[in-house]
C-alpha positions as CSV (number, residue, x, y, z in Angstrom):
1,M,210.9,126.6,113.1
2,G,212.8,125.3,110.1
3,S,215.4,127.5,108.3
4,E,213.5,127.1,105.0
5,R,210.3,128.5,106.6
6,T,212.2,131.4,108.0
7,M,213.9,132.1,104.6
8,L,210.5,131.8,102.9
9,R,208.9,134.3,105.2
10,G,211.9,136.6,104.9
11,A,211.7,136.5,101.1
12,M,207.9,136.6,100.8
13,I,207.5,139.9,102.7
14,P,209.6,142.1,100.5
15,T,208.3,140.3,97.4
16,F,204.7,141.0,98.5
17,V,205.5,144.6,99.0
18,T,207.2,144.8,95.6
19,A,204.2,143.0,94.0
20,L,201.7,145.4,95.5
21,T,203.7,148.4,94.5
22,S,204.2,147.0,91.0
23,L,200.5,146.2,90.7
24,I,199.5,149.8,91.6
25,V,202.0,151.5,89.4
26,C,201.5,149.3,86.4
27,S,197.8,149.4,86.7
28,L,197.9,153.2,86.7
29,I,200.2,153.2,83.7
30,W,198.9,150.4,81.5
31,G,195.5,149.6,83.1
32,G,194.2,146.0,83.2
33,P,196.9,144.5,80.9
34,G,199.5,145.9,83.2
35,A,197.9,144.3,86.2
36,V,197.7,141.0,84.4
37,G,201.4,141.2,83.5
38,V,202.3,142.0,87.1
39,L,200.3,139.1,88.5
40,L,201.7,136.6,86.0
41,A,205.3,137.8,86.7
42,Q,204.8,137.5,90.5
43,L,203.3,134.0,90.1
44,I,206.3,132.9,88.1
45,V,208.9,134.4,90.4
46,V,207.4,133.1,93.6
47,A,206.9,129.6,92.1
48,F,210.5,129.6,90.8
49,F,212.2,130.6,94.0
50,A,209.8,128.8,96.4
51,S,210.5,125.5,94.7
52,S,214.2,125.9,95.5
53,L,213.3,126.2,99.2
54,L,211.1,123.1,98.8
55,V,213.9,121.1,97.3
56,A,216.2,122.3,100.2
57,R,213.6,121.1,102.7
58,V,213.2,117.7,101.0
59,S,216.9,117.1,100.7
60,R,217.8,118.3,104.2
61,D,218.9,114.9,105.4
62,L,220.5,113.5,102.2
63,D,224.1,112.9,101.4
64,A,225.9,116.0,100.0
65,M,226.4,114.4,96.6
66,M,222.7,113.6,96.4
67,V,221.8,117.1,97.4
68,M,224.0,118.5,94.6
69,A,222.5,116.1,92.1
70,L,218.9,117.0,93.2
71,A,219.7,120.7,93.1
72,M,221.1,120.4,89.5
73,V,218.1,118.3,88.3
74,S,215.6,120.7,89.9
75,Y,217.4,123.7,88.5
76,M,217.3,122.3,85.0
77,A,213.7,121.3,85.4
78,K,212.8,124.9,86.5
79,I,214.7,126.4,83.6
80,I,212.8,124.2,81.1
81,V,209.4,124.9,82.8
82,L,210.2,128.6,82.9
83,G,211.1,128.7,79.2
84,L,208.0,126.8,78.3
85,F,205.8,129.1,80.4
86,L,207.4,132.2,78.8
87,Y,206.9,130.7,75.4
88,L,203.2,130.0,76.1
89,I,202.7,133.5,77.4
90,T,204.3,135.2,74.4
91,T,202.6,132.9,71.9
92,Y,199.1,132.4,73.2
93,V,198.4,135.4,75.5
94,P,197.6,138.5,73.4
95,E,199.5,141.7,74.3
96,E,196.2,143.5,74.8
97,L,195.6,141.1,77.8
98,C,199.1,141.0,79.3
99,N,201.4,144.0,79.0
100,R,205.0,142.7,78.3
101,K,206.7,145.7,79.8
102,A,204.8,145.4,83.1
103,F,205.6,141.7,83.1
104,G,209.3,142.2,82.6
105,I,209.7,145.1,85.1
106,S,207.7,143.4,87.7
107,A,209.5,140.1,87.3
108,V,212.9,141.8,87.7
109,A,211.7,143.8,90.7
110,A,210.3,140.7,92.3
111,T,213.5,138.7,91.7
112,F,215.6,141.4,93.4
113,A,213.1,141.6,96.3
114,W,213.0,137.8,96.8
115,L,216.8,137.4,96.6
116,G,217.4,140.4,98.9
117,G,214.9,139.1,101.5
118,E,216.2,135.6,101.3
119,I,219.8,136.8,101.8
120,V,218.8,138.9,104.8
121,A,216.8,136.0,106.3
122,F,219.7,133.6,105.8
123,L,222.2,136.0,107.5
124,N,219.8,136.4,110.4
125,L,219.7,132.6,110.9
126,K,223.2,132.5,112.4
127,L,223.6,128.8,111.4
128,H,226.6,126.9,112.8
129,L,228.0,124.6,110.1
130,Q,229.4,121.3,111.2
131,L,233.1,121.0,110.4
132,P,234.5,117.6,109.5
133,P,236.6,115.9,112.2
134,E,240.3,116.5,112.1
135,R,242.4,113.6,111.2
């Protein structure tokens, strides 16, 4: 099994638990708009971080300089798309449909859950890095 798949699974489990908890709590507090806010936040967070693992998978066998260039380009593209998506939500989705507080709280919680799960999964991989040959 690839390391990206292991890290994806390790990140998705705590993110799913956090999403479910956020969905229940925000639905109880803000009703339907809270649930919509949570679902949109979860979608954005999962897409943002899963795309990083996809780029890592695609660039697995590339030269280190190409990997860095691809990582920088993909990061910039993700920031632009994220900004555009947030602009569209705040401009065209009425607050009566999507609660902004539920969205923000859920997005932050999902981000922490994803990063924590990904870090734990990475540390459990016990990868051995190749060192360059001595000269």
